[in-house]
N, C-alpha and C positions, 0 to 999 in steps of 0.2 A: 504494500500500500504506500503510495507516495506521500511526502510531507504536504501538509495543508498550508498553502501560501495565501496570505491576506495582504492586499495592497494598503497603502496609507489612506487612499480614498475610501476603500471599503470600511476601514476601521472608523474613519470620521463619520461616515454615513450611519454606521451601526451605533456609534456613540450618540449622535444627535437624535436618532430615532428613539433610543431609550430615554435620553434626557428630556425629550419633548413630551413624554407621557405625563399624565396628571399624577402628582404625588411622587415623582421621581426624585431621588436623592443625588443631586448633581455632583457634589463633592465625593460621595462614595463611588460613583461611576468614574470620576477622574482617577481615584486611587486604583480602581480595578483596571483601567485602561493604561495606567502608567503615565499620566500627563498631569500637569499642574492645574489647579482650579482656574487660573488666569487663562491658560490655553483652552480649557474646556468651555468656559463661558464665551471666549472669542469665537470659537467655531459654532457654538449654539446661536449666538447673535447673528452671525453671517447667514446661517441656515434659515433662520426665521425671516430675514429681510430679503435674501436672494434665492433661497431654495438650494437645490443641489449645486448650482453654479457658484455659490458662495464657499463651497468646500474645496474648490480648486486652489492649488498652491499659487500664491501671488509672488511677483518679483519683489525682492528686498532692496532693489535699487531706490535710492532716495529720490524724492520728487524734485529736489534742487540740490546742486553742488556748488555753493558759493566759492569754495576754495579750488575748484577745478581750473586748470590752465585754460586760458582763452584760446579760441580756435586759431587766431592769427599767430600766436606763439607756437602752437602745435604745428601749424603749416610751415613755419620757419625752421623748426627742428627737423621736420621731414625733408625740407629743401636742402639743409646742410648734409643730412644723411644721403640724399641722392647725389650731391656733389662729390661725396667721398666714394662713389660707386657702391653705395649701400654696404659700407664696411665699418665706419666709425661708430663707437659706442657713446654712452652718455657723457663720460669725462672729456673725450676729445671734442664732441659737439659743443659742450658748454664752454670749453676754452676757446673754440673758434668763434662762437658768438660773442664772448667777452672781448676777444681781440678786435672785433669789428665795432666795439663800442655800443652794442645793442643794450637796450633797457629791459627790465623785467625778465632777466635770464633765470630760468628754472634751475633747481638743484640737479646735480648729475643723476641722482636717483629718480627724480621726476621725469627727466628726459628718457631714462631707461624705461620707465613705466609707459611713457608716450609711445616709444618704439614698440613695446610689447602690445599695447592696445591697438596699434595699427598693423600688427603681425609683421613687423619689420625686424624683430629680434627673437630668435628661437633658441631653445636649449641646445640644439645642434651647433648653432653659431658660437654660443658661449663655450662649448666644450672644446672648440679649436684652440682656445687660448690657454694652454697648459702652463704650468710653472716654468720659470726661466732656468737656464743652466747657470752655473756659477759665473758671475760676470767679472771682467777685468777692464780697467780703464786707465788711460794714461793721465799724466798730470796736466797736460796742456794740449791744445790742438796742434796738429802736424807732427807730433812725436811719432805717430804710427798711422799709416794709411793701409787700408785693406783694399784689395783689388781682385775682381773676378769677372767671368763672362756669364751671361745669362741668355740662353736661347729663348727667343720670344715666340716663335711660331714653327710648328712642325713642318709647315709647307714652305718655309724659307730656311733651308739648312745653313745658309751663310749669315743670316741675320742674328746679331747678338748685341748685348748691351754691356759695355764696360763701365764699371761704377767704382772708382776710387772713393774711399770714405775714411774720415777721421774717426778714431776709436773713442774720442771724448765728445765730439759734437754730433756724430751720426750724420754729418752733412754729406750729401752726394754731390761731388764736385762737377761731374759731367756724365752724361749718358749718350752713347753714340752707337748706332748699329753699323759696324763695318762689314765689308764683304768677306773678310777672312780674319783669322786670328794671327796673322803674320806679324813678326817682330817689327818689320818696317812700318806697317799700318799702326800698330800700337804705339811705337815710338813717336811717329808723327803726331798722333792725337795727344799723346802724353806731353809732348813738348808744349802744345797749346795750353794744357792745364798747368804745367809748371810755370809758364810765363805769366799766367793770370794769378795763380794762388801761391806761387813759391814752391820751394823744395821741402819735402818732409825729411825727418831724420831717418826713418825706416819705412819699409813697405813689406806687408805680409801677403803672400799669394799661395795658391795651392801648387800641386806638382805638375800642372799642365803647361803646354807651350803658350807664349814664347819665353816665359820666365824660368822654365825648367826644361831640361832635355829629357824626352822620353827614353832616349838610349842610355841614360845613366850618367851623363857628364854632370859634374857638380855645378858648373856654371855655363851659361849661354852668353852669346854676344850681347843680348839685351840686358841680362843681369850685370854684366861687366860694365855696360854703359851707365847703369844706375850706380854702381860702386864708384865709377869715375866722377859722378856728380856728388859724391859724398853721402849717398843713401844706402843704408844697410839693407840687405836683401834677406828676408826670412821666408821660410816655407812651413806650412802646416804639415802635420804628420799624415801619411797616406791613410785614406778611409776614415778621417776624423774631421768632418766638415764643421763640427762645433768649435774648432779652433778659430774659424772665421765666422763665428755665430752672428756678429753684427751685420756682416755682408749677407749671410743667408737670410737673416730677418728682413733686410732691405729688399731682397728678391721676393720674399713672400708678400711684402707690402706692394711692390711693383706689380706682381701677378694679380693681387686682389683688387687694387685700386686703379690700375691702368690697363693691364692686358685683359684679365677676366674673361678668358675664353675667346678673345677676338682673334681673327685671322687677318693678316695683313697682305695686301696685294703686291707691294714692293717695298724697298728699303726706305723710300721717302715717306710713305705712310707710316711705317714702323717708327721712324724717327720722330715724326710729328706727335705720335701718341706717347712715346716713351721719354721724350726729353722734357718731361714735366717737372724739371728741377725747381721752378719757381714755387709751385704748390707744395712740393715735399719739403723744401728748405725754409719757406717763408710763411706757410699757412698751417701745415699739418702739425698739431701738437704731438709731442713725443713724451710718453709716460716716463721713460728712463731719464729724461731731462727735466723732471718735475713740471711737465706739461709745457715747457718752453719749446720753441722751434730750433732746428739746427742753426739757422742763420743768427739767432740771438746768442749762440755760444761760440760760433766759429770766428776765427781771425786768420787772415792770410799769413803765410810763413814769412818771417823776416829774411830767410835765405832765398834770394832771388835766383832765377835761372840765368846762367852766364851765356852771353852771346858767343864768347870764345873761351874754350876751356884753358885754364892756366897750365903751364908746364908742371909735370910731376917732380917734386923735390923730396929727396930723402936725406936723412941725417948723415953726417960725415963718416960715422962709424959703420954704416950699413954697407953690405956687399950687394951691389946692384947687378942684376942680370936681365938680359932681354930674352923674351920668350920667342922661340923660332916658329916657323910656319907649321910645324907639326905639334906645337904645344909643349915643347921641352925647353928646359934651361940646362946649362952646363955648370956644375959646381963640384969642386975637388976632383976634376977630371972624370966625372961621371955624369950622364944625362939623367934628368929628373923630369917627370911629366907633370904639368899643371893643367893641361887641357887646351884645345884649340881656341877656346873663347878668349884666351889671353894672348894669342899670337900677335907679335909686334909690340907688346906692352913691356914696360919696365917694372920689375918687381924687386923688392929688397929682402935680404936674408939677415936675420939677427940671431945671435946665439942665445940659448935659453939656459936655465939653471942646470939642466940635465946635460951631461957630457955627450957631445956628438949630435945633439938635437938642435935644430934651427927652426925658427918661426919664419914663415914667408908672408910678406905683406904687399898688398897692392894699394897704393895711395895710403889712406889711413886705416885700411881694413886688413885684418888678419885672415888670410885665405887658406893657409895650409901649414903643415908641419913636416919638416924634412929630417929624417933620422938616418944618420950615416951608419948606424950599427945594424940596420935591418938587412935582411937577406935580399937576394935578387927577386923573390916573389913577395915583396912586402905587401901589406894590407892597407886599405883606406880606412880612415876614421872620420869622426865628425868634428867640425870646427866648434860647434856648440849644439845645444839641444834643440835648436830651431832650424838649423841649416843642414841639408842632406848631402850625401855624396854617393857615388856609385859603389856597388859591391861586385865581387867576382874577379876572375883573373884578368891580368893586363893583356893588352893586345901585343905589346912589344916586350918580350921577356928580357931582352938585352939591356933595356933602360929601366932605371929605378923610378917607381911612382912616388909621388909626394902625398903624404897623408893630408887630406883636405876636409 
């Protein structure tokens, strides 16, 4: 035998039928039906005045909401949300309205409620913003730039966006879709950036071209050019994109607020859509910057880009060698390999505290260690924990490799 189910409407009807009879004890009926006398008399009064229609559940929505946000402000909130490509939340929208000098700006929680009321904010959207990784920040702008490529459209294999960014300001200095990731193209575009914003102290990139050699060379011609400008070259560990977390986060913003599933017909259209640096740098509030914009924090570097590179000068006690066309130097009657990226350049060797061990420097950068005591099949090491070098046997066993 199935359980006997009774709806709330049936219970109300049964209650008012019993309570309407002559001599009925309403309070006792309320006790038996498990309701308060106030509720019982309410349903009985509605039944007497409206019949069965009075027993239907009514909306609890108030007849008036004097504290509700006016429709004009709600429309403005939705407009700012639309301008962000339907991405920004309550805090960013409030900061954007505040920056434009608008009056009667709602609280961030109120703006969030407005978005939910208009089905513009779902739980699935909120779940995308998980907790951050452990953050690191430099003391001042231009101490470290991060740089990466972002493919914008599967239909345009050559289209990409290069986005150098400072790790304290989160500023995107430029975005440009090149036809290829060649070192010549990147160097040309980067020269424009250096002339406008100055030189950073260091740059952090991944292991892809042109700043790293897929064949395993520790340096490329592009990275040597950066060293020549006095910029330290750093690489993240392989398969660890969190090392460039700020750059990856910028790419997520770019994808959500600019690209958002769009397909571009040509490079010009891609560039028009992606070079929205004015909005990202000057209008979009950044929560990691206490809701300031990157432009409010960024300052150009005092280190200007030189039109003519000065001559390389080393100390009088340094032993200077020139790298030949094969990437080798001669020291103590033995050839030592530095890599073809340094061919034609002058390097300096300086003795260390260890007997027979010399440090190799290019300009002001320590690039390698030379060990006279190693065997003919010496190994490569790391310059530091951020810069990588190739592994494996050397191609020329007669010549000694330099630990880099």
